[in-house]
C-alpha positions, 0 to 999 in steps of 0.5 A, a space after each residue: 749379199 751372199 757370196 758366190 761360194 754359197 753356190 756350186 756348179 754340178 751335174 743334175 737331171 738336166 746337165 750342168 746347173 747351179 745349186 745352192 749349198 745353203 737355205 736362201 730366203 725369198 728376195 735374197 740377192 745371191 749373185 751380183 756380177 759384171 756382164 762379160 758381154 752385152 748387146 746393144 740395139 732394138 730387140 727386133 734387129 740384130 744386136 751389136 755384141 760387145 765382149 768385155 771379158 773374152 776369156 770368160 765369155 768363150 768358156 760359156 756353152 752355146 746351142 747351134 740348131 741342126 737346121 741353123 738358118 745362119 750356119 756362118 754365124 760365129 760361135 761368139 754370136 751363138 754364145 750371146 744368143 744362148 746366154 743373154 738375159 733381156 732387160 726390162 722393156 725400155 732399158 737404155 744404156 748410156 754408152 761412152 758418155 764423157 764430160 769433155 766430149 760430145 755425148 753418144 746417143 743413148 742406145 737401147 740395151 738388147 741383153 747382157 751375158 754373165 759368167 755365173 748366171 749363164 750356168 742357170 738352167 730353165 724352169 717354167 716355174 723358176 725359183 730366181 730371176 736375173 735383173 740387169 742393173 744399169 750403172 753410171 756411164 762408163 761403169 760396168 753393166 751388172 746382172 743380179 740373181 734374186 730368189 723368187 721364193 725360199 730355196 733349200 740347200 741342195 736345190 737347183 737355181 732356175 730361171 725362166 728363159 721364155 715367159 710365154 703363156 701358151 705352153 705349145 708356143 713356149 716349148 717350141 721356142 725353147 726347143 728352137 732357141 736352146 735345144 731342149 723340149 721342156 718337161 717341167 711340171 707347169 708344161 706337163 700340167 698345161 699340156 694335160 689340160 689341153 688334151 682333155 
């Protein structure tokens, strides 16, 4: 596993982003970190957010839309919704199980926030993916950043925030949820095909 020192945070074409300082092969785990927060609950409902490392968590950026339907929503909730990564469908989190006492119910995991992976920008053609790793009960939830293809030194690390086939819907959701209109090569190519 590579150490985080093979990565650097710097200003790029889309604001601050995470860049590799070395060549990385496909399938390489480049970051493995404990979640600084996680949400539990069903994906259709509002998750209960648990912050484990407030000092790190509160440093993360967040997006509040101009037409915010919930202006009373706290900055802590907005940080979560701007930075969380979703688990694989059906992932549960065995929260608070003890051998001596009664076990709590197994709760669906809504998502998790990592301090390093939250610095990664979006691309509809990403070079990496964030995976959530469920530890044993009472162990921290981990996030792992894995390369999808070979990445050259100096290249920005990107993940896909919204993997939706329809380009118009994908761009609409990215603008609504993250405050930017995606102009990546995939979006521009798909928009060009629709215009013909």
